[in-house]
Structures are given as C-alpha cells and as structure tokens.
C-alpha positions as CSV (number, residue, x, y, z in Angstrom):
1,X,72.9,82.7,92.0
2,X,72.8,79.9,94.3
3,X,69.4,79.3,96.3
4,X,69.6,80.2,100.2
5,X,69.4,76.1,100.5
6,X,72.3,76.2,99.3
7,X,73.7,78.7,101.4
8,X,72.3,76.8,104.4
9,X,75.2,73.6,103.2
10,X,77.6,76.2,102.5
11,X,76.6,77.4,106.3
12,X,77.9,74.2,107.5
13,X,80.6,73.1,106.2
14,X,81.8,76.6,107.2
15,X,81.1,75.2,110.9
16,X,83.1,72.2,110.2
17,X,86.6,73.6,109.4
18,X,86.6,76.2,111.5
19,X,89.0,75.7,114.0
20,X,91.8,74.8,111.6
21,X,91.5,77.8,109.7
22,X,91.4,80.6,112.4
23,X,94.6,80.3,113.5
24,X,96.3,80.7,110.3
25,X,93.9,83.4,109.4
26,X,95.0,85.5,112.1
27,X,98.0,85.4,111.7
28,X,98.0,86.4,108.3
29,X,95.4,89.5,108.7
30,X,97.9,91.0,111.3
31,X,100.8,91.2,109.4
32,X,100.1,93.3,106.3
33,X,103.0,95.8,108.0
34,X,100.4,99.3,107.2
35,X,100.2,102.5,108.8
36,X,98.0,102.2,111.5
37,X,95.7,104.5,110.0
38,X,91.9,103.2,110.3
39,X,89.6,105.6,107.4
40,X,85.9,105.5,107.5
41,X,83.7,106.5,104.5
42,X,80.4,107.8,104.4
43,X,79.5,108.9,101.4
44,X,78.9,112.2,100.1
45,X,75.6,113.2,101.5
46,X,77.8,113.5,104.8
47,X,78.1,117.0,103.7
48,X,78.1,118.4,107.3
49,X,80.0,114.9,109.0
50,X,77.6,114.1,111.2
51,X,78.0,110.7,110.0
52,X,81.1,110.0,110.0
53,X,81.8,111.5,113.6
54,X,79.2,108.9,114.9
55,X,81.0,106.4,113.9
56,X,84.3,107.5,115.1
57,X,82.6,108.3,118.1
58,X,81.6,103.9,118.7
59,X,84.7,102.9,116.5
60,X,87.0,104.3,119.7
61,X,84.9,102.5,122.4
62,X,85.7,99.7,120.9
63,X,89.8,100.2,119.8
64,X,92.6,100.0,122.0
65,X,93.5,103.8,122.0
66,X,96.5,103.7,121.2
67,X,97.2,101.3,118.5
68,X,95.4,103.8,116.0
69,X,94.8,106.3,114.5
70,X,91.1,107.5,112.7
71,X,90.5,109.6,109.4
72,X,87.7,110.4,107.5
73,X,88.5,109.3,104.0
74,X,86.0,111.9,102.0
75,X,83.8,111.6,98.5
76,X,86.4,113.4,96.9
77,X,89.6,112.0,98.2
78,X,88.9,108.4,97.2
79,X,90.2,109.6,94.0
80,X,92.7,112.1,94.2
81,X,94.2,110.7,97.8
82,X,96.7,108.0,97.8
83,X,95.3,106.7,100.7
84,X,95.1,103.1,100.0
85,X,98.4,102.1,100.5
86,X,98.9,103.9,103.8
87,X,95.6,102.4,105.8
88,X,95.2,99.5,107.4
89,X,91.4,98.8,107.9
90,X,88.6,100.9,105.7
91,X,85.4,101.1,107.0
92,X,82.3,102.2,105.0
93,X,79.1,103.5,106.4
94,X,77.9,104.9,103.6
95,X,73.8,104.4,102.8
96,X,73.9,105.2,98.5
97,X,74.6,103.2,96.2
98,X,79.2,103.5,95.2
99,X,79.6,104.3,91.4
100,X,82.0,102.4,89.9
101,X,85.3,104.1,89.8
102,X,84.8,104.2,93.7
103,X,84.2,100.9,93.7
104,X,86.9,99.8,92.0
105,X,89.7,101.7,94.1
106,X,87.9,99.9,97.1
107,X,88.0,96.6,95.7
108,X,91.3,97.4,94.4
109,X,92.5,98.8,98.3
110,X,91.5,95.1,99.5
111,X,92.9,93.3,96.1
112,X,96.0,94.8,97.4
113,X,96.0,93.3,101.0
114,X,93.4,95.9,102.6
115,X,90.8,95.4,105.1
116,X,87.6,96.5,104.7
117,X,85.0,96.5,107.0
118,X,81.2,97.1,105.2
119,X,78.0,98.8,107.0
120,X,76.3,99.4,103.8
121,X,73.2,98.0,101.7
122,X,75.3,99.0,98.6
123,X,78.7,97.3,98.4
124,X,78.7,93.9,97.3
125,X,82.5,94.0,96.7
126,X,83.2,93.0,92.7
127,X,80.3,91.9,92.2
128,X,80.4,88.6,94.0
129,X,77.0,89.4,96.3
130,X,73.2,91.0,95.5
131,X,70.9,91.4,98.2
132,X,66.9,90.8,98.6
133,X,64.7,92.7,101.1
134,X,63.2,90.3,103.8
135,X,59.5,90.3,104.7
136,X,59.8,91.3,108.2
137,X,62.6,92.8,109.5
138,X,65.8,90.9,111.4
139,X,66.8,92.2,114.7
140,X,68.8,89.2,115.9
141,X,71.7,86.8,114.5
142,X,73.3,84.4,115.1
143,X,77.2,84.8,114.9
144,X,79.7,81.6,113.5
145,X,81.2,79.3,115.4
146,X,84.9,81.1,114.2
147,X,83.7,84.2,115.8
148,X,82.2,83.2,119.0
149,X,80.5,80.9,121.4
150,X,77.4,81.9,122.9
151,X,73.7,83.0,122.1
152,X,72.9,85.6,119.4
153,X,73.6,89.2,119.2
154,X,70.2,91.8,119.3
155,X,71.0,94.7,116.5
156,X,68.0,97.2,115.0
157,X,66.2,96.0,112.7
158,X,68.0,94.9,109.7
159,X,65.8,94.8,106.2
160,X,68.2,93.2,103.5
161,X,70.2,89.8,103.6
162,X,72.9,88.7,101.5
163,X,73.2,86.1,98.4
164,X,76.2,84.7,97.4
165,X,77.0,84.8,93.5
166,X,79.8,83.8,94.0
167,X,81.1,81.0,96.2
168,X,84.6,80.9,96.1
169,X,86.9,82.1,99.4
170,X,82.8,83.7,100.7
171,X,82.1,82.5,104.4
172,X,79.5,83.2,105.9
173,X,79.4,84.6,109.4
174,X,76.4,85.6,111.0
175,X,72.4,84.3,110.5
176,X,68.7,85.9,110.8
177,X,68.4,83.8,113.7
178,X,64.6,81.8,112.6
179,X,65.5,81.6,109.2
180,X,69.1,81.3,109.1
181,X,69.6,83.7,106.1
182,X,72.6,85.1,105.3
183,X,73.9,89.0,107.1
184,X,77.2,89.1,107.3
185,X,79.8,88.0,105.2
186,X,83.8,87.6,104.6
187,X,85.2,86.8,101.3
188,X,88.8,86.9,101.2
189,X,90.4,88.7,97.5
190,X,93.4,88.8,96.5
191,X,96.0,89.2,99.4
192,X,92.9,91.2,100.9
193,X,89.8,90.5,103.5
194,X,86.4,92.0,103.5
195,X,83.6,92.0,106.2
196,X,80.6,92.9,105.0
197,X,77.2,93.1,106.8
198,X,73.7,94.6,106.4
199,X,73.2,95.8,109.8
200,X,73.9,99.9,110.5
201,X,76.2,101.9,113.1
202,X,75.8,104.5,113.0
203,X,72.3,104.7,114.7
204,X,70.5,108.3,115.7
205,X,68.4,106.7,118.1
206,X,69.4,103.5,120.2
207,X,69.0,102.2,123.6
208,X,72.2,101.5,125.9
209,X,71.2,97.8,125.0
210,X,71.1,98.2,121.7
211,X,74.2,100.2,121.5
212,X,76.4,97.9,123.7
213,X,74.9,94.8,121.6
214,X,76.6,97.0,118.2
215,X,79.6,97.8,120.3
216,X,80.0,94.0,120.6
217,X,79.5,92.8,117.2
218,X,81.9,95.5,116.0
219,X,84.4,94.1,118.4
220,X,84.1,90.7,117.1
221,X,84.7,91.6,113.4
222,X,87.4,94.0,114.3
223,X,88.8,91.3,116.2
224,X,88.4,88.4,113.0
225,X,90.1,91.3,110.5
226,X,94.0,91.4,112.9
227,X,92.2,94.6,114.4
228,X,93.3,94.7,117.9
229,X,90.5,95.5,120.4
230,X,90.0,96.8,124.0
231,X,89.5,98.2,126.8
232,X,92.4,100.3,127.7
233,X,92.6,102.0,130.8
234,X,91.9,105.6,129.7
235,X,95.1,107.8,131.1
236,X,94.6,110.0,133.3
237,X,96.4,113.4,133.2
238,X,99.1,114.4,135.5
239,X,100.5,117.7,137.2
240,X,104.0,118.7,135.6
241,X,107.2,119.5,137.7
242,X,109.6,121.8,137.3
243,X,113.1,120.1,137.0
244,X,116.8,121.7,137.5
245,X,119.3,122.7,139.8
246,X,117.6,125.4,142.5
247,X,119.6,128.5,140.7
248,X,118.3,127.9,137.5
249,X,114.7,127.7,138.6
250,X,115.0,130.7,140.8
251,X,116.3,132.6,137.3
252,X,113.7,130.7,135.3
253,X,110.4,131.7,137.9
254,X,112.1,135.1,137.9
255,X,112.3,136.0,134.7
256,X,109.1,135.1,133.8
257,X,107.5,136.7,137.0
258,X,105.8,140.3,134.9
259,X,104.0,137.8,132.8
260,X,102.2,135.8,135.7
261,X,98.9,137.1,137.7
262,X,98.7,135.5,140.6
263,X,101.3,132.3,139.0
264,X,99.5,132.0,136.0
265,X,100.2,132.5,132.5
266,X,97.6,132.4,130.2
267,X,98.4,131.4,127.2
268,X,96.4,130.3,123.7
269,X,94.0,128.6,125.1
270,X,96.2,126.7,127.8
271,X,96.6,128.6,131.5
272,X,99.5,127.1,133.1
273,X,99.8,127.3,137.4
274,X,103.4,127.9,138.2
275,X,102.8,126.6,142.2
276,X,103.7,124.5,145.0
277,X,101.0,122.0,145.7
278,X,100.7,119.1,144.2
279,X,97.1,118.6,144.2
280,X,96.1,121.4,141.9
281,X,93.8,120.3,139.4
282,X,95.0,119.8,136.4
283,X,92.1,119.5,133.2
284,X,93.1,119.8,128.8
285,X,93.2,123.8,129.3
286,X,95.3,124.2,132.9
287,X,98.1,122.8,133.0
288,X,100.1,122.7,136.7
289,X,103.6,122.9,137.2
290,X,105.2,121.9,140.3
291,X,107.6,124.2,141.2
292,X,109.7,122.3,144.0
293,X,109.9,118.3,144.1
294,X,109.7,115.9,141.9
295,X,107.2,113.2,141.4
296,X,106.3,110.3,143.5
297,X,107.2,108.0,140.5
298,X,108.4,109.4,138.2
299,X,109.8,107.5,134.9
300,X,112.6,110.5,134.1
301,X,115.3,110.5,135.8
302,X,117.1,114.0,135.4
303,X,120.7,112.7,136.9
304,X,120.6,110.8,133.9
305,X,118.9,113.3,131.9
306,X,122.1,115.7,132.9
307,X,124.9,113.2,132.3
308,X,124.5,112.5,129.1
309,X,123.4,116.6,128.7
310,X,126.3,118.4,127.0
311,X,124.6,121.9,125.8
312,X,124.8,125.2,126.6
313,X,121.2,126.4,126.5
314,X,118.7,123.5,125.2
315,X,117.5,122.1,127.7
316,X,118.6,122.6,130.6
317,X,115.3,123.4,132.0
318,X,112.8,120.5,132.2
319,X,109.1,120.6,132.9
320,X,108.3,116.5,133.8
321,X,104.6,114.9,133.2
322,X,103.9,111.9,133.3
323,X,100.9,112.3,131.2
324,X,100.2,115.6,128.8
325,X,97.2,116.2,126.0
326,X,99.8,117.5,123.7
327,X,103.7,118.6,124.1
328,X,103.6,120.8,121.3
329,X,100.0,122.3,122.0
330,X,101.5,123.6,125.6
331,X,104.6,125.0,124.5
332,X,103.8,127.0,121.5
333,X,100.3,127.9,123.4
334,X,102.8,129.8,125.6
335,X,105.4,130.9,123.2
336,X,104.6,134.4,124.7
337,X,106.5,132.8,128.4
338,X,109.0,131.4,126.5
339,X,110.8,134.2,125.1
340,X,111.6,135.8,128.2
341,X,113.9,132.0,128.4
342,X,117.6,134.2,129.0
343,X,119.8,132.9,127.3
344,X,121.3,129.3,129.1
345,X,118.2,128.1,130.3
346,X,116.5,126.6,127.7
347,X,113.5,124.7,128.3
348,X,111.8,121.6,127.0
349,X,108.8,119.6,127.9
350,X,109.1,116.4,127.8
351,X,105.7,113.2,128.6
352,X,106.3,109.9,129.5
353,X,102.8,109.6,126.9
354,X,100.5,111.9,125.0
355,X,96.7,111.8,125.2
356,X,96.6,114.4,121.7
357,X,100.3,113.9,120.1
358,X,100.0,116.4,117.4
359,X,101.5,115.7,113.4
360,X,102.5,117.5,110.1
361,X,99.0,118.8,108.3
362,X,95.8,117.9,110.7
363,X,97.4,114.4,111.8
364,X,97.7,112.8,114.8
365,X,100.6,110.9,116.3
366,X,100.0,107.9,118.5
367,X,102.3,109.0,121.6
368,X,101.6,105.7,124.2
369,X,103.9,105.1,126.9
370,X,107.4,104.2,125.6
371,X,107.4,106.5,122.8
372,X,109.9,109.8,123.6
373,X,108.0,112.8,123.3
374,X,109.1,116.5,124.2
375,X,109.1,119.7,122.7
376,X,110.7,122.6,123.2
377,X,112.1,126.4,121.8
378,X,114.2,127.5,119.4
379,X,114.9,131.9,118.5
380,X,117.3,132.6,115.5
381,X,117.7,134.8,114.1
382,X,116.3,136.8,111.2
383,X,119.9,138.2,109.6
384,X,121.5,134.9,110.0
385,X,122.8,132.2,108.2
386,X,119.7,129.7,109.3
387,X,117.5,132.8,109.6
388,X,117.6,133.5,105.8
389,X,116.5,129.9,105.4
390,X,114.2,128.7,107.9
391,X,112.6,125.2,105.6
392,X,115.6,123.7,107.4
393,X,114.9,124.4,111.1
394,X,113.0,121.1,110.7
395,X,115.4,119.2,108.5
396,X,118.3,120.0,111.1
397,X,115.7,118.8,113.5
398,X,115.5,115.2,112.0
399,X,118.5,115.3,111.8
400,X,119.3,115.8,114.8
401,X,117.4,112.5,115.9
402,X,119.1,109.9,113.2
403,X,122.3,111.5,115.0
404,X,121.5,110.8,118.4
405,X,121.7,107.0,117.4
406,X,123.6,106.8,114.5
407,X,126.4,108.7,115.9
408,X,127.2,106.5,118.9
409,X,129.9,104.1,118.1
410,X,128.7,100.6,117.5
411,X,125.1,101.9,116.3
412,X,126.9,103.5,113.2
413,X,124.6,100.6,110.5
414,X,121.0,101.1,112.5
415,X,118.4,101.4,109.8
416,X,116.9,104.5,111.2
417,X,117.1,107.4,108.0
418,X,115.2,110.7,107.1
419,X,112.0,110.6,104.9
420,X,111.6,113.9,103.3
421,X,110.3,116.6,105.1
422,X,109.4,115.5,108.7
423,X,109.8,112.0,109.3
424,X,112.0,109.0,110.3
425,X,111.4,105.9,109.1
426,X,113.5,102.6,109.9
427,X,114.2,101.1,106.4
428,X,112.0,102.4,103.8
429,X,108.8,101.4,104.8
430,X,107.8,101.8,108.8
431,X,107.8,105.6,110.0
432,X,109.0,105.8,113.6
433,X,109.1,109.3,114.6
434,X,108.8,112.8,113.4
435,X,109.0,116.3,113.5
436,X,106.2,118.9,114.0
437,X,107.3,123.1,113.5
438,X,105.6,126.2,114.6
439,X,107.1,129.9,114.3
440,X,106.0,133.4,114.7
441,X,108.2,135.8,114.1
442,X,109.1,139.0,116.4
443,X,110.8,141.5,114.8
444,X,114.0,140.5,112.9
445,X,114.0,137.5,115.2
446,X,111.8,133.7,114.8
447,X,111.2,131.6,117.7
448,X,110.4,128.6,116.7
449,X,108.6,125.3,118.8
450,X,110.0,122.2,117.6
451,X,108.0,118.9,118.7
452,X,108.9,115.8,118.1
453,X,107.9,112.1,119.1
454,X,109.8,109.2,118.2
455,X,109.2,105.5,118.9
456,X,111.8,104.3,121.6
457,X,110.3,101.3,123.4
458,X,106.9,101.2,122.2
459,X,106.9,98.2,119.9
460,X,103.2,99.5,119.2
461,X,101.6,100.2,116.9
462,X,104.9,100.2,114.8
463,X,108.5,99.6,115.5
464,X,111.0,101.2,117.7
465,X,114.3,102.4,118.1
466,X,114.9,99.6,121.0
467,X,113.3,97.0,118.8
468,X,116.0,98.1,115.7
469,X,119.1,97.4,118.1
470,X,117.9,94.5,119.1
471,X,117.7,93.4,115.9
472,X,121.0,94.8,115.3
473,X,122.6,92.9,117.8
474,X,120.4,89.1,116.5
475,X,121.8,90.0,113.2
476,X,124.9,91.0,113.7
477,X,126.5,89.0,117.0
478,X,126.7,92.7,119.0
479,X,125.6,93.2,122.8
480,X,124.4,96.8,121.7
481,X,122.4,98.9,125.3
482,X,118.3,100.2,124.4
483,X,118.6,103.5,124.7
484,X,116.8,105.0,127.4
485,X,114.2,107.6,127.5
486,X,116.4,110.5,129.2
487,X,119.7,109.9,127.6
488,X,118.0,109.7,123.5
489,X,116.2,113.5,124.8
490,X,119.7,114.5,126.0
491,X,121.2,113.1,122.7
492,X,119.2,115.1,120.6
493,X,119.4,118.5,122.3
494,X,123.1,118.3,121.7
495,X,122.9,117.6,118.1
496,X,120.2,120.2,118.3
497,X,122.5,122.9,119.3
498,X,125.8,121.4,117.5
499,X,124.0,121.3,113.6
500,X,122.4,124.5,114.3
501,X,125.7,126.8,115.4
502,X,127.1,124.6,112.9
503,X,124.7,126.0,110.2
504,X,124.8,129.4,111.5
505,X,129.0,129.7,111.2
506,X,129.3,127.4,107.9
507,X,125.1,127.3,106.2
508,X,123.9,124.5,104.0
509,X,126.9,123.2,102.3
510,X,128.0,121.2,104.9
511,X,125.1,120.7,106.4
512,X,124.0,118.8,103.5
513,X,126.6,116.7,103.3
514,X,125.6,115.1,106.6
515,X,121.9,114.8,105.6
516,X,121.7,113.2,102.3
517,X,123.9,110.2,104.2
518,X,120.9,109.6,106.2
519,X,118.2,110.4,103.3
520,X,116.0,108.5,101.8
521,X,115.9,109.9,98.6
522,X,118.3,110.8,96.5
523,X,118.1,110.4,92.4
524,X,115.0,109.2,93.7
525,X,112.4,109.1,91.3
526,X,108.7,110.0,91.9
527,X,105.2,111.5,90.3
528,X,104.5,115.3,91.6
529,X,100.0,115.5,92.3
530,X,99.2,112.0,90.9
531,X,100.4,108.5,89.5
532,X,99.8,110.5,86.5
533,X,101.5,113.8,87.1
534,X,104.9,115.1,85.6
535,X,107.7,112.7,86.6
536,X,110.6,113.9,88.0
537,X,114.4,113.0,89.3
538,X,115.0,114.4,93.1
539,X,118.5,115.9,93.5
540,X,118.5,117.3,96.7
541,X,117.4,120.0,98.3
542,X,118.0,123.7,97.3
543,X,119.9,126.6,99.1
544,X,116.7,127.9,100.8
545,X,115.0,123.8,102.4
546,X,112.9,123.2,99.2
547,X,112.6,119.6,98.2
548,X,115.0,120.4,94.4
549,X,113.2,118.2,91.8
550,X,114.3,117.9,87.0
551,X,112.2,116.7,84.9
552,X,113.1,114.8,81.8
553,X,113.6,118.4,79.5
554,X,116.1,118.7,82.6
555,X,114.0,122.0,83.9
556,X,114.3,122.2,87.9
557,X,111.5,122.7,90.3
558,X,111.4,123.6,93.7
559,X,108.6,122.0,96.2
560,X,107.8,123.3,99.2
561,X,107.0,121.3,101.8
562,X,104.6,123.6,103.2
563,X,101.0,120.6,102.4
564,X,103.4,118.5,100.7
565,X,104.6,114.6,101.3
566,X,106.5,112.4,100.0
567,X,104.8,108.5,99.6
568,X,106.9,105.9,99.8
569,X,104.5,103.4,98.4
570,X,103.6,105.0,95.4
571,X,106.3,107.7,94.5
572,X,104.8,110.1,94.7
573,X,104.8,113.7,96.0
574,X,101.1,114.2,96.5
575,X,99.2,117.4,98.6
576,X,98.2,116.6,102.0
577,X,94.7,117.8,102.6
578,X,93.2,116.2,105.7
579,X,92.0,117.4,108.2
C-alpha cells in the first residue's frame, strides 16, 4: 500500500501530463459501439426502487435527452442476464458490500471495454484500492485540471478516502480541499475505464445549492467517460393534424361520430378531441387533432407522401404531429375508434419526434428528430392464413421495413437486416429500428396496432439509414439519394400491404423465402437461456412463425418470441425480464 505523500506526488505528475493525454482518451472512450443503455445498480436492499428512482432522476437532469435510455440493473439480474455487452455505462449507487460473484462481473464488464461510474464505498475494482476513514467529514473537493479549471466543489459530507494499492493505470481526479486526500479515482482496466468516488449522489435531503454542485460533479465525470451531457431543450407536445383529401376526411369523421361525445373520444388512458381550434391545450392524456388546415411549420409533405403511396387501404389517411408522447400508446389506446374505419381509409399516426417511445418488453425506444416513428392498424380475419399464424405479423412488418429500402433500384446492397424477432439492424451489431405489435381479438377478427421506429436521418444514438446510404456511396462511388420521411413511410406501408396480401393468398412458404434473404440467423449456433444452456442451431421459422431450433440429438424445438430475445453479442436466446 502506498503512503499518502506518495499519492500527492502522483497527483502532481498527473497534472503535468493531463493536457497531452485528454484528447486521445476522449477519442477512445467515445467509440465503444455499444447500445445507448445506461444501467443503475442500487443493490439488494433497494427493494422499493426508491434509491434507483432518485439516482435516475438526477441522471436525467444531466444527460442529453435523445441519446441514452436508463434502466435499473437489479441485484438478481447481475448474474442472470447478459447485460454487459449491451451497456454503454454502469452506475453503482449501492451502500452494501458486494459479494465476490457480482464484483467479478463488474470487473469483467470494465475489462471488456465497459464504462463504470461508482458512487459506492464498497467497490474497489479488482482490489486495486482500499478505503480509510477520515477524522472530520470532507465537504469541499478540488478537481484535477484534467476535469476542469475553477474553484472547488461542495459535496455532501465525505467520511472516507481512497488509498491506492496498485499505482498502475490509476489517476487521482479529485482530492479534499484541505488535505489533498484522494476522493475521486480513475482507473483503466483492460479495455475499459472506471471512475470511483466516495461522494454520494442519491441523498434524501439536499438543498438546492448542494444539489446543483452534485449535478455539476456528475456531469463532469460523465463527460470524462465520453458520455454526452447537455441541456437539450425539452420537447413540447404539439397538436396533431388530420391530413388527406376532403372526401376521405369526411368519411373518416362520419364513421366515428357514434363514438364521440362533444367531439371527444375517450380511449384507454387517452382522450382525443377532433376540433378546428388550433389553440386547444394538449397534455399527455389529451390529444387534440385539428381537422382542417395543416401545421404552420410542418416537416411532413402530404403531397410527397401521396406521390409514393401505392396502397389501397393502409395509410390513406394521416394524423401528423411534430411532437408526441408515443404514437403506439395513443393509437393502441384508441383501438375502439380504429376498428370503425371503413375499408379504403386506413389510418397512420406519424410524429417527427416522440418523448416516450415504446419498445418491446417494456423497453424504451429513443425517438429524436430524424427518426421515422409511426403506428397503424391492421385487421386480420382469424380463419385466414395469417389469422391462423398471428406471430407472422411482426415478421411481415420487419420485412416490409427492410424491403422498403433494399427493394429500390440501386439500394439492394444497403446492409439493413432483420434480427429476430422484431429488430432492424445495420450489419450484425447496430440496431437502427424496431417493431412493436399490440393486438385485440373481437369475435373472429384480430385488430393489431403496429408501431415502427426507424433511425432515418438521426446519426445518434447509433446510426441511421441515410448514414448507411452515404457510406455505400463513398465505398462504391455511387450517388444514391437519401430517403425522406414521407418516401420511406409510404414505401413501408406499400410493402406491408403487399406482403399481407401475398401471405393471405399463398401462406408462409413464399414469405419465408423472402424473409430468409433479409435475416441474420440462418444456421447460427446459440445457447438457450444462458451461456451454459443447451447449444442449438437455428433452422428458421416454423409454420406458426416461432423460431425453430435443433439440438445435438436432432430434436426440433420452437422458441416463441413473447418474452424472448436473441442476444447477438453472445449468441444467446434469453428470457427478457426487464421492466
């Protein structure tokens, strides 16, 4: 163990080399290629998730709102779920001593390229550090020049400091103001980086000034790890507009009159008001739809959309809004209304941006400006080919998205593929879209609401279709045009209507021939459940639309998509339990 005077020397030497290394570190740390998931671990004692919620709320005040999704990493999930390859940053905010298996998992996560920010007195990263008590509580800290210039920061009382047991790869980033005792440590471990601090962030009572100081410290540490912070403007919900020709709008409004009370439709957790008043208030639960005119600064061209739309039913009418909570939440909450639509007047709800995008299994979907986000309804008779094989609905939607791009002349080589059961990927590693299907059965019919989100023109948080097109142009000396929101939306609906019709006429065989050309998993070998689970080989989809696998004894099994997910990074078919 090194004595504290030796540490002070380390600090001095670090300050002389910080400016030479910061640019390199920044480049390395921002190129992880991991999904934009931030996980918070608050330990086994946080049964009511109170500490998680406080930590999450503080973190949301620091992060760029369109770049990351925050989840809880529960105590049992540390060892049971394959989270390590799908996490951009792990935050430890635990007050209890970690058991050896979980500490090893966290160590390996960092070693394999992960980023860890620890606000815990009990985590020492591969036993590189130890902690000792201080005689009087530390309430002010001085940050290294590598982090920032300026005065010290006030913090909640710190009662412990670090002692370094292994000097290699360790940097002291902050010390107590009075005695220069280490309270924030950075350590490179394998391919990853961890920052550990004895400062607590989820305090029950903090005055406004101290809260702001802690928030500033958190932003500084996040930026050091290459995590994007910012005070992005909070998106304000906007009124929606019913778009279409006058005949179609009149037929639509006439078909739903019996469901309206004073022009209001009361759905499931949503009230929709059909009105001509553009000044109608809007909230998460009140959704005004303006029935005449168009938004003043619309980023959606109805004429361009109609130029590309070739359907007989899907998407003939559009409800468009600039900013919405979730197209899927609103349309699925209005299923009773959607079921009233006459043939030839299918409705699609489109938004420029979502504030609470929905993903499968309770996951969130980031929907910044540039993402194509929409939901539409599909009616299926249960005695039809598709009605007898309902899991195929999401597979048809996935193929419609991919073929909408790759079916264009010159775009065949764009590397957009399907990941089972409902994701759209660029290559094998980068998710750029997803499909969510909610449905209800009434009598002999199924009414499905299909939500689709695709990164079209937003390079963050992963990449987008237009970036992929640009890469193709540069690599192959081509001049393919980037796609517009209207063009891609229309083409997806065209493909969806065609594929559904073809499936109803011909059944799954012809569809699967097309589907296998666009998916990632043919003959892939995977483990069921976890890394120690049974090894199987994926053979395709069975007649009902479930994933078909065969084991070493040549026994065929079907894996249902509900609750399961294919982890590309580790070749696992896992049970999803995150809520």
